[in-house]
C-alpha positions as CSV (number, residue, x, y, z in Angstrom):
1,X,-15.8,81.5,-89.2
2,X,-17.3,78.3,-90.3
3,X,-21.0,77.7,-90.0
4,X,-20.6,75.5,-86.9
5,X,-18.7,78.2,-85.1
6,X,-21.2,80.8,-86.2
7,X,-24.1,78.7,-84.9
8,X,-22.3,78.1,-81.7
9,X,-21.7,81.8,-81.2
10,X,-25.3,82.8,-82.0
11,X,-26.7,80.3,-79.5
12,X,-24.3,81.6,-76.8
13,X,-22.6,78.2,-76.6
14,X,-19.0,77.4,-76.0
15,X,-16.5,77.5,-78.7
16,X,-15.6,74.2,-80.4
17,X,-13.4,71.9,-78.4
18,X,-10.5,72.1,-80.9
19,X,-10.1,75.8,-80.2
20,X,-7.5,77.1,-77.7
21,X,-8.9,79.3,-75.0
22,X,-7.2,82.3,-73.4
23,X,-5.8,81.9,-69.9
24,X,-8.3,83.1,-67.3
25,X,-6.1,83.0,-64.2
26,X,-2.6,84.2,-63.5
27,X,-0.5,82.9,-60.6
28,X,2.6,84.6,-59.1
29,X,5.2,82.3,-57.7
30,X,8.4,83.4,-55.9
31,X,11.6,81.4,-56.1
32,X,14.9,81.9,-54.3
33,X,17.7,83.0,-56.6
34,X,19.4,79.6,-56.8
35,X,16.0,77.9,-57.5
36,X,15.2,80.4,-60.2
37,X,18.5,80.0,-61.9
38,X,18.2,76.2,-61.8
39,X,14.7,76.4,-63.4
40,X,16.0,78.8,-66.1
41,X,18.8,76.4,-66.9
42,X,16.4,73.4,-67.1
43,X,13.9,75.4,-69.2
44,X,16.8,76.4,-71.6
45,X,18.0,72.7,-71.8
46,X,14.4,71.6,-72.6
47,X,14.2,74.3,-75.3
48,X,11.1,75.9,-73.5
49,X,10.2,79.3,-72.2
50,X,10.4,79.4,-68.4
51,X,6.6,79.7,-68.0
52,X,6.0,76.7,-70.3
53,X,8.6,74.6,-68.4
54,X,7.1,75.4,-65.0
55,X,3.5,74.8,-66.3
56,X,4.4,71.4,-67.8
57,X,6.4,70.4,-64.7
58,X,3.6,71.3,-62.4
59,X,0.9,69.6,-64.5
60,X,2.9,66.5,-65.4
61,X,5.0,66.1,-62.3
62,X,4.3,64.3,-59.1
63,X,5.0,65.6,-55.6
64,X,6.0,63.1,-52.9
65,X,5.9,64.0,-49.2
66,X,8.7,62.5,-47.1
67,X,6.8,63.2,-43.9
68,X,4.4,60.9,-42.2
69,X,1.5,62.0,-40.0
70,X,3.4,61.4,-36.7
71,X,6.3,63.7,-37.9
72,X,3.9,66.4,-39.0
73,X,2.1,66.2,-35.6
74,X,5.4,66.6,-33.7
75,X,6.4,69.5,-35.9
76,X,3.0,71.2,-35.2
77,X,3.4,70.7,-31.5
78,X,6.9,72.2,-31.6
79,X,5.7,75.2,-33.6
80,X,2.8,75.8,-31.2
81,X,5.1,75.5,-28.2
82,X,7.6,77.9,-29.8
83,X,4.8,80.4,-30.3
84,X,3.7,80.1,-26.7
85,X,7.3,80.5,-25.6
86,X,7.6,83.7,-27.7
87,X,4.4,85.1,-26.2
88,X,5.6,84.3,-22.6
89,X,8.9,85.9,-23.3
90,X,7.1,89.1,-24.4
91,X,5.0,88.9,-21.3
92,X,8.0,88.4,-19.0
93,X,9.5,91.6,-20.4
94,X,6.3,93.4,-19.6
95,X,5.5,92.0,-16.1
96,X,8.9,90.7,-15.0
97,X,10.5,87.3,-15.4
98,X,9.6,85.8,-12.0
99,X,5.9,85.9,-12.8
100,X,6.3,83.8,-16.0
101,X,9.2,81.6,-14.8
102,X,6.9,78.7,-13.9
103,X,5.2,78.7,-17.3
104,X,8.5,78.8,-19.2
105,X,9.9,75.9,-17.2
106,X,6.8,73.9,-17.9
107,X,7.1,74.6,-21.6
108,X,10.7,73.5,-21.6
109,X,9.8,70.3,-19.8
110,X,7.1,69.5,-22.4
111,X,9.5,70.3,-25.2
112,X,12.0,67.8,-23.7
113,X,9.3,65.2,-23.6
114,X,8.4,65.7,-27.2
115,X,12.0,65.5,-28.2
116,X,12.3,62.3,-26.3
117,X,9.3,60.9,-28.1
118,X,10.8,62.0,-31.4
119,X,14.0,60.1,-30.6
120,X,12.1,57.0,-29.8
121,X,10.1,57.2,-33.0
122,X,13.2,57.6,-35.2
123,X,16.3,56.2,-33.6
124,X,18.3,56.0,-36.9
125,X,17.9,59.6,-38.1
126,X,18.8,62.2,-35.5
127,X,18.5,65.9,-36.5
128,X,21.4,68.2,-35.7
129,X,21.8,68.6,-32.0
130,X,19.4,65.9,-30.9
131,X,22.1,63.3,-30.2
132,X,24.2,65.5,-28.0
133,X,24.2,65.4,-24.3
134,X,21.5,67.7,-23.0
135,X,21.8,70.3,-20.3
136,X,19.6,69.6,-17.2
137,X,16.7,72.0,-17.0
């Protein structure tokens, strides 16, 4: 070691800035088979190891969200209502459907209102099944 490195070590200081440090954290990421194969191919084309390619992509890339706050709020409402509906379905199996029928009909009515609001907010893009004629509930 050079005298600067020795002095730094003796004082308990950090190693000089030009020195590479060992990684202190590891992260496990799971990919679907097609995504994994696509990443392997891109890493091979870039002449990089897969870990290097993923690290550089993550640090140098930008992530853009295609969803606005209104769309996210609608999605959260739908998820919450779906969870409630699942709970009520379980309850109806335990206590009988007639006791929970009113709650289920109310949830379906609220779901219909949210879907109507969604249609008004984005008339150009309609998700699959939204544009079809609905059954009366």
